[in-house]
C-alpha positions in Angstrom: 30.7 0.8 -3.9 27.2 -0.4 -2.9 25.0 2.2 -1.3 24.1 1.3 2.3 22.2 2.9 5.2 21.9 2.1 8.9 18.6 2.3 10.8 18.8 1.6 14.5 20.8 -1.6 14.8 20.4 -2.9 11.2 22.2 -2.2 7.9 20.3 -2.1 4.6 21.6 -2.0 1.0 20.1 -0.4 -2.1 17.5 -2.6 -3.6 15.0 -0.7 -5.8 16.0 2.8 -7.0 13.3 5.5 -7.0 13.3 5.7 -10.8 12.0 2.0 -10.9 9.4 2.7 -8.3 8.2 5.8 -10.2 7.9 3.8 -13.4 5.9 1.1 -11.7 3.5 3.7 -10.2 3.1 5.2 -13.7 2.0 1.8 -15.0 -0.5 1.2 -12.2 -1.9 4.8 -12.7 -2.3 4.2 -16.4 -4.2 1.0 -15.7 -6.5 2.7 -13.2 -7.0 5.7 -15.5 -8.3 3.2 -18.2 -10.4 1.3 -15.7 -12.0 4.3 -14.2 -12.3 6.5 -17.3 -16.1 6.8 -17.0 -16.1 8.0 -13.4 -17.9 11.2 -12.6 -18.2 13.3 -9.4 -21.4 11.4 -8.5 -19.8 7.9 -8.7 -16.2 8.8 -7.8 -14.4 5.9 -6.1 -12.9 6.5 -2.6 -9.2 5.9 -2.2 -8.3 4.7 1.3 -4.6 4.9 2.2 -3.5 2.5 4.8 -1.3 4.4 7.3 1.5 4.8 7.8 3.4 2.9 5.2 1.3 3.6 2.1 1.4 7.4 2.4 4.1 7.9 -0.3 2.6 5.4 -2.7 -0.9 6.8 -2.3 0.4 10.4 -2.8 2.3 9.5 -6.0 -0.6 7.5 -7.3 -3.1 10.2 -6.5 -1.1 12.8 -8.5 -1.2 10.6 -11.6 -5.0 9.8 -11.6 -7.1 11.8 -14.0 -10.6 10.7 -12.8 -12.5 12.1 -9.8 -11.5 10.3 -6.6 -12.1 11.0 -2.9 -9.2 10.4 -0.5 -9.3 9.1 3.0 -6.9 7.2 5.3 -7.0 4.7 8.1 -4.3 3.1 10.2 -3.7 -0.7 10.2 -0.6 -2.4 11.4 0.7 -5.9 11.9 4.5 -5.4 12.2 6.8 -5.1 15.2 10.5 -4.7 14.3 11.2 -6.9 11.2 8.4 -9.5 11.6 4.7 -9.6 11.2 2.8 -10.3 14.5 0.1 -12.1 12.6 -2.5 -9.8 14.3 -3.9 -6.7 12.6 -4.6 -3.6 14.7 -7.1 -1.3 13.1 -7.9 2.3 14.0 -11.2 3.3 12.2 -11.4 7.1 12.0 -14.9 8.7 11.9 -13.6 10.6 8.9 -14.2 7.5 6.7 -17.9 8.4 6.8 -20.7 6.4 5.2 -19.2 4.0 2.7 -22.4 2.1 1.9 -22.8 1.3 -1.8 -19.4 2.9 -2.7 -16.5 1.7 -4.7 -13.3 1.8 -2.5 -9.7 1.6 -3.7 -7.5 0.3 -0.9 -3.9 1.5 -1.3 -1.3 -0.6 0.5 2.4 -0.3 0.7 3.2 -4.0 0.8 1.3 -7.3 0.9 3.1 -10.3 2.3 1.0 -12.6 4.6 -2.2 -10.8 3.5 -3.5 -10.5 7.0 -3.9 -6.7 6.7 -5.7 -7.0 3.4 -8.1 -9.6 4.7 -8.8 -7.5 7.8 -9.4 -4.4 5.7 -11.7 -6.3 3.3 -13.8 -7.6 6.3 -14.0 -4.1 7.8 -15.1 -2.5 4.5 -17.6 -5.2 3.8 -19.0 -4.7 7.3 -19.4 -1.0 6.4 -21.5 -1.9 3.3 -18.9 -1.1 0.6 -20.2 -2.3 -2.7 -16.9 -2.9 -4.5 -13.4 -3.3 -3.0 -10.4 -2.8 -5.3 -6.9 -3.3 -3.9 -3.7 -1.7 -5.1 -0.3 -2.4 -3.6 3.1 -1.0 -4.3 4.8 -4.2 -3.4 3.8 -7.9 -3.3 5.7 -10.8 -1.9 4.1 -13.6 -4.0 5.9 -16.5 -2.3 4.3 -15.5 1.1 0.8 -14.3 -0.1 -1.6 -17.2 0.0 -5.0 -15.5 0.7 -8.0 -15.5 -1.6 -8.4 -11.8 -1.7 -7.7 -10.5 -5.2 -5.1 -7.9 -5.7 -6.2 -5.7 -8.6 -3.1 -3.5 -9.1 0.4 -4.7 -8.1 3.2 -2.3 -8.9 6.2 -4.5 -8.1 6.7 -8.1 -7.0 9.6 -8.9 -4.7 11.1 -11.9 -2.8 10.3 -12.4 0.9 13.0 -10.0 2.3 12.7 -7.2 4.8 12.8 -3.8 3.1 12.6 -0.1 4.1 12.2 3.1 2.3 9.4 4.8 0.2 7.0 4.6 3.1 8.2 1.4 4.7 9.9 1.5 8.0 12.1 -0.4 10.5 10.7 0.6 13.9 9.4 3.9 12.5 12.6 4.9 10.7 13.3 4.9 7.0 9.9 5.9 5.6 11.3 9.1 4.1 14.0 7.4 2.0 13.1 7.7 -1.7 14.6 4.4 -2.7 13.9 1.0 -1.3 16.6 -0.8 0.7 16.8 -4.5 1.7 18.2 -5.8 4.9 21.9 -6.6 4.4 22.5 -10.1 5.8 
């Protein structure tokens, strides 16, 4: 029998088991460890986790990195219910500090329309960031049509609504270790 969950008024079925997610994160971390092998305390990149969805991905990724890295977070959102609003709301915490001349690794949970990534890139460029690197747990390639390069993509998925592993449906489901897809 297929494993299903219900959140609010919607039912979701198992889509990506946690073991597959963990393997994909292992692969991304190995690539980053190679690419940042020469990093030192003085030139450590700054990882910025986009809240709330990327928390689990960022935590798992961070545990696997063997180079010096600073960690910060900022809140960006564009979803209401199961659809993107097309407008990105950003809350810039003072805790981001001075990012001028720094290398920043943006950690996203999912990239679909790309509006959040474009907004984040514009914000960081406005803050004087020297180099912006983007890592996402999930990419919906059939929807993503922006020119912003995604440097590290853990998993590619079709354009379906999903929950779990940090992703939510109206704030529920983030704590589920597997990823579920809307059962239609």
